[in-house]
C-alpha positions as CSV (number, residue, x, y, z in Angstrom):
1,M,62.3,-69.1,-22.1
2,N,61.3,-72.5,-21.0
3,T,57.5,-72.2,-19.7
4,M,56.3,-74.4,-17.1
5,K,52.4,-74.5,-16.7
6,V,51.1,-75.9,-13.5
7,F,47.7,-76.9,-12.9
8,F,46.4,-77.5,-9.6
9,H,43.4,-78.1,-7.2
10,N,42.1,-74.5,-6.9
11,N,40.6,-72.9,-3.9
12,C,42.5,-75.5,-1.8
13,F,45.2,-75.0,0.7
14,D,47.0,-78.4,-0.3
15,G,46.5,-77.5,-3.9
16,L,48.3,-74.2,-3.6
17,A,51.0,-75.4,-1.2
18,S,51.5,-78.3,-3.6
19,A,51.9,-76.1,-6.5
20,A,54.5,-73.8,-4.3
21,V,56.4,-76.9,-3.4
22,F,56.6,-78.4,-7.2
23,S,57.4,-75.0,-8.5
24,N,60.3,-74.8,-6.2
25,F,61.4,-78.0,-6.8
26,Y,61.5,-77.8,-10.6
27,S,63.2,-74.2,-10.7
28,N,65.8,-75.2,-8.2
29,A,66.6,-78.7,-9.3
30,I,65.3,-79.0,-12.9
31,H,65.0,-75.9,-14.8
32,K,66.6,-72.6,-13.0
33,D,65.6,-70.3,-15.9
34,C,62.0,-70.9,-16.3
35,E,58.6,-68.9,-16.3
36,F,55.7,-70.2,-14.3
37,V,52.3,-70.3,-15.6
38,Y,49.4,-71.5,-13.0
39,E,45.9,-72.7,-13.8
40,G,43.5,-73.8,-10.9
41,L,41.6,-76.9,-11.7
42,A,37.9,-77.5,-10.0
43,H,35.9,-80.8,-9.6
44,R,32.7,-80.3,-11.7
45,A,30.4,-82.5,-13.4
46,G,31.3,-83.9,-16.8
47,E,34.7,-84.1,-18.7
48,L,37.1,-82.4,-16.3
49,F,39.9,-81.6,-19.0
50,L,37.6,-80.7,-21.9
51,D,38.8,-76.8,-22.0
52,V,42.1,-77.6,-20.4
53,E,45.2,-76.4,-22.7
54,F,48.5,-77.9,-22.1
55,D,50.3,-75.5,-23.7
56,G,53.5,-74.9,-21.6
57,D,56.9,-76.3,-22.9
58,E,56.3,-78.6,-19.9
59,N,52.9,-79.2,-18.0
60,A,52.2,-80.4,-14.6
61,I,49.4,-81.3,-12.6
62,V,49.3,-81.6,-8.8
63,D,46.7,-82.5,-6.3
64,F,44.3,-83.4,-9.1
65,K,42.9,-86.1,-11.3
66,Y,45.3,-87.7,-13.7
67,S,45.1,-86.8,-17.7
68,N,46.7,-89.0,-20.5
69,D,47.4,-86.1,-22.4
70,P,50.6,-86.9,-23.9
71,R,51.6,-82.9,-23.2
72,L,51.4,-83.8,-19.6
73,T,54.9,-84.2,-18.4
74,W,54.5,-84.4,-14.6
75,W,52.0,-85.5,-12.3
76,F,51.6,-85.7,-8.5
77,D,48.4,-87.1,-6.5
78,H,47.4,-88.5,-3.3
79,H,43.6,-89.2,-3.8
80,Q,42.3,-92.7,-3.9
81,S,40.0,-91.6,-6.7
82,A,43.0,-90.1,-8.8
83,F,41.7,-91.7,-12.3
84,L,38.6,-91.0,-14.3
85,N,38.4,-94.3,-15.8
86,S,40.5,-97.6,-15.7
87,D,42.0,-96.4,-19.4
88,D,43.6,-93.4,-17.2
89,E,45.0,-95.7,-14.7
90,A,46.5,-98.2,-17.3
91,H,48.1,-95.2,-19.2
92,F,49.7,-94.1,-15.9
93,R,51.1,-97.4,-14.8
94,A,52.4,-97.7,-18.4
95,D,54.4,-94.6,-18.0
96,R,58.1,-94.7,-17.8
97,S,59.2,-91.0,-17.7
98,G,59.7,-91.3,-13.8
99,R,57.9,-88.1,-13.4
100,K,54.4,-89.2,-12.4
101,F,53.6,-90.1,-9.1
102,H,50.6,-91.7,-7.1
103,D,50.1,-92.6,-3.5
104,P,47.1,-92.3,-1.6
105,T,48.6,-93.3,1.7
106,Y,49.7,-89.8,2.0
107,R,47.6,-87.3,4.0
108,S,48.6,-84.3,1.8
109,C,49.9,-84.0,-1.8
110,T,52.3,-81.2,-0.6
111,K,54.2,-83.5,1.7
112,F,54.1,-86.3,-1.2
113,I,55.5,-84.1,-3.6
114,A,58.2,-83.0,-1.2
115,E,59.2,-86.6,-0.4
116,M,59.2,-88.1,-3.9
117,C,61.4,-85.1,-5.2
118,Q,63.9,-85.7,-2.2
119,K,63.9,-89.4,-3.1
120,H,64.3,-89.2,-6.9
121,F,65.8,-86.0,-7.7
122,R,67.5,-85.1,-4.4
123,F,65.6,-81.8,-3.8
124,D,66.1,-80.2,-0.6
125,S,62.4,-78.8,0.8
126,S,63.5,-77.8,4.1
127,R,63.0,-74.2,3.2
128,L,59.5,-74.8,2.8
129,K,59.2,-77.0,6.1
130,E,56.4,-74.7,7.7
131,L,54.2,-75.0,4.7
132,I,54.7,-78.6,4.1
133,H,53.8,-79.3,7.7
134,W,50.5,-77.1,7.8
135,A,49.3,-78.6,4.3
136,D,49.6,-82.0,5.8
137,I,47.5,-80.8,9.1
138,I,44.9,-79.2,6.9
139,D,44.6,-81.6,4.3
140,G,44.7,-84.4,6.6
141,A,42.4,-83.2,9.4
142,Q,45.1,-83.5,11.8
143,F,43.9,-80.7,14.3
144,E,44.0,-81.2,17.8
145,N,40.3,-80.9,18.3
146,A,37.3,-79.5,16.4
147,R,37.5,-76.2,18.3
148,T,40.8,-75.5,16.9
149,A,39.8,-76.0,13.4
150,V,36.6,-74.0,13.5
151,E,37.9,-71.1,15.8
152,I,41.1,-70.9,13.5
153,P,43.6,-69.2,15.7
154,E,46.6,-69.9,13.5
155,S,47.7,-68.2,10.3
156,A,47.5,-71.2,8.3
157,M,43.8,-71.5,8.8
158,K,43.3,-67.9,8.1
159,I,45.2,-68.3,4.7
160,M,43.0,-71.6,4.2
161,M,40.1,-69.6,4.7
162,V,41.1,-66.9,2.2
163,I,42.3,-69.6,-0.3
164,E,38.7,-71.4,-0.2
165,G,36.7,-67.8,-0.4
166,V,38.4,-65.4,-2.7
167,R,37.4,-66.1,-6.4
168,D,39.9,-63.7,-7.9
169,N,42.4,-66.2,-9.9
170,G,45.0,-63.6,-10.2
171,Q,45.2,-63.2,-6.2
172,I,45.2,-67.0,-5.7
173,Y,48.0,-67.4,-8.1
174,T,50.3,-65.0,-6.4
175,L,50.2,-66.9,-3.1
176,I,52.0,-69.7,-5.0
177,G,54.9,-67.2,-5.0
178,E,54.5,-65.9,-1.5
179,F,54.5,-69.4,-0.1
180,Q,58.0,-69.8,-1.5
181,R,59.3,-66.7,0.1
182,K,57.5,-65.8,3.2
183,T,56.6,-67.3,6.4
184,L,52.8,-68.0,7.0
185,D,52.6,-65.0,9.6
186,E,54.3,-62.7,7.0
187,I,51.7,-63.7,4.4
188,M,48.9,-62.9,6.8
189,E,50.2,-59.4,7.0
190,I,49.9,-58.8,3.4
191,Q,47.3,-56.0,2.8
192,W,45.1,-57.8,0.3
193,I,45.1,-60.7,2.6
194,M,43.8,-58.9,5.5
195,D,41.2,-57.2,3.4
196,V,39.7,-60.5,1.8
197,F,40.1,-62.4,5.4
198,R,38.0,-59.7,7.3
199,P,34.7,-60.3,5.6
200,L,35.2,-64.2,5.2
201,Y,35.6,-64.4,8.7
202,E,32.4,-62.6,9.4
203,R,30.6,-65.0,6.9
204,H,32.6,-67.8,8.5
205,L,30.9,-67.0,11.9
206,R,27.5,-66.5,10.0
207,S,28.1,-69.9,8.2
208,I,28.3,-71.6,11.7
209,E,25.0,-70.3,12.8
210,I,23.3,-71.4,9.3
211,I,24.6,-74.9,9.7
212,R,23.5,-75.0,13.3
213,K,20.2,-74.5,12.3
214,K,20.0,-76.5,9.0
215,A,21.8,-79.5,10.2
216,E,20.4,-82.7,11.9
217,C,22.4,-85.4,13.6
218,I,20.6,-88.8,13.6
219,D,22.3,-92.1,14.2
220,N,25.7,-90.6,14.4
221,T,25.3,-88.9,10.8
222,I,24.9,-85.1,10.3
223,F,22.9,-84.2,7.1
224,F,22.2,-80.5,6.0
225,D,21.1,-78.8,2.7
226,I,22.5,-75.1,2.3
227,T,21.7,-74.7,-1.3
228,D,19.7,-71.8,-0.4
229,F,23.0,-70.1,0.8
230,D,26.1,-69.0,-1.2
231,L,28.2,-71.2,1.2
232,E,29.9,-73.9,-0.8
233,G,33.2,-72.9,0.8
234,Y,32.1,-73.2,4.5
235,N,34.9,-74.8,6.9
236,K,34.1,-78.4,6.8
237,F,34.8,-78.9,10.4
238,I,31.9,-76.9,11.5
239,P,29.6,-79.9,11.6
240,Y,31.6,-81.9,13.9
241,Y,32.2,-78.7,16.3
242,L,28.4,-78.6,16.5
243,F,27.7,-82.2,16.9
244,P,30.9,-83.8,18.4
245,E,29.1,-87.2,18.6
246,A,28.7,-87.6,14.7
247,V,30.6,-90.1,12.9
248,Y,29.7,-89.0,9.5
249,C,28.3,-85.8,7.8
250,V,26.7,-85.5,4.2
251,G,26.4,-81.8,3.1
252,L,24.6,-80.4,-0.1
253,S,25.8,-77.1,-1.4
254,L,25.2,-75.0,-4.5
255,S,27.5,-72.8,-6.5
256,S,27.4,-71.1,-10.0
257,Y,29.4,-74.2,-11.6
258,R,28.0,-77.0,-9.5
259,T,25.7,-78.8,-7.1
260,K,28.2,-80.5,-4.5
261,I,27.3,-83.1,-2.0
262,S,30.2,-83.4,0.7
263,V,30.6,-86.5,2.4
264,G,33.0,-86.5,5.6
265,S,34.0,-88.1,8.6
266,N,34.5,-86.8,12.2
267,P,38.4,-86.9,12.9
268,W,37.6,-86.7,16.7
269,S,34.9,-89.5,16.9
270,P,35.0,-91.8,19.8
271,L,33.5,-94.3,17.4
272,P,35.2,-96.0,14.5
273,R,34.6,-95.2,10.8
274,T,33.1,-98.3,9.0
275,H,32.5,-96.9,5.5
276,N,35.0,-95.9,2.6
277,L,33.6,-92.7,1.7
278,A,35.7,-92.5,-1.5
279,A,34.4,-95.8,-2.5
280,L,30.9,-94.4,-1.7
281,C,31.2,-91.5,-3.8
282,E,32.7,-93.3,-6.8
283,R,29.4,-95.1,-7.2
284,Y,27.8,-91.7,-8.0
285,G,30.6,-90.5,-10.1
286,G,32.6,-88.4,-7.3
287,G,35.6,-89.7,-5.5
288,G,38.0,-88.6,-2.8
289,H,39.8,-90.3,0.2
290,P,38.5,-93.0,2.6
291,V,37.7,-90.5,5.2
292,V,36.2,-87.6,2.9
293,G,34.7,-87.4,-0.7
294,A,32.8,-85.3,-2.9
295,I,30.3,-85.9,-5.6
296,S,29.8,-83.0,-8.3
297,F,26.7,-82.3,-10.3
298,A,25.6,-79.7,-12.7
299,P,24.0,-76.6,-11.2
300,D,20.6,-77.5,-12.7
301,E,20.8,-81.2,-11.2
302,L,19.7,-80.0,-7.7
303,E,17.1,-82.5,-7.4
304,K,19.2,-85.5,-8.5
305,A,21.6,-84.4,-6.1
306,R,19.1,-84.1,-3.3
307,S,18.1,-87.7,-3.8
308,I,21.6,-89.1,-4.0
309,A,22.4,-87.1,-0.9
310,S,19.4,-88.6,0.9
311,R,20.5,-92.2,-0.2
312,I,24.0,-91.9,1.2
313,T,22.7,-90.6,4.4
314,R,20.3,-93.2,5.0
315,E,23.1,-95.7,4.3
316,L,25.8,-94.0,6.8
317,R,22.8,-94.0,9.2
318,G,22.4,-97.9,8.6
319,R,19.0,-97.5,7.1
320,P,17.4,-99.2,4.1
């Protein structure tokens, strides 16, 4: 049996939804008798693909940076910072397979995949309309307001919390199949989803109070350092829920595998955004989108990360 190995941005709603839409496309339009193998990828300091094995009969990356490995047969990404270096970008642009796609104008990779596969392979993604809709809202921060994003009344937002908070890859990967078979309300009724969601929601409520205590907003830019807490997977809209006047936010967090600087902008700010945050993060080895970016360091590089986070915060506050 043919094996399709799909690599995707792990612990990310858009990453899993992208894997689901691509898998549905591949099994319906390319190879019906196919076994899927999944592997989540995470941004980290150093070589991203050093220990990645492209060992499927075909291999795909969705919602993650490009690899020039000759065994990579499919690739879709929508990030401005999609390439590790100029050689990788040149490699992509020289590709003539018709199976590798990049467009940073899309808010979500999920919708990008659906539309590219419809355009180039006549794939009908209508059965996944709800999933595509919510991936575009979540990854593009298209919520009506910060309250909706933080108080999470919708099943999609609850599932997002589970995806970002659970660390059992076996559970994570099963969701890719569930996304193709069930509505989001039906997925929220799965017992393990509810069992994981309840403590994560309690943690979410605590994280609001922790960020409230640790954050400060000066010159329309929020800064907080929560490296003393296990909160890397916090809801990224909490800062704007607490400080609706803010334009930008810089957050510093720590996990077992990285120190992370998150740099974001308030989707509901009455003031205009004047900085390209992907370009700002690229200066320090990170990347992302114009409206949101991040930089990863090794776990033992906390002081270096603090120094750079301080530098970025000063720049966003308009200070030397």
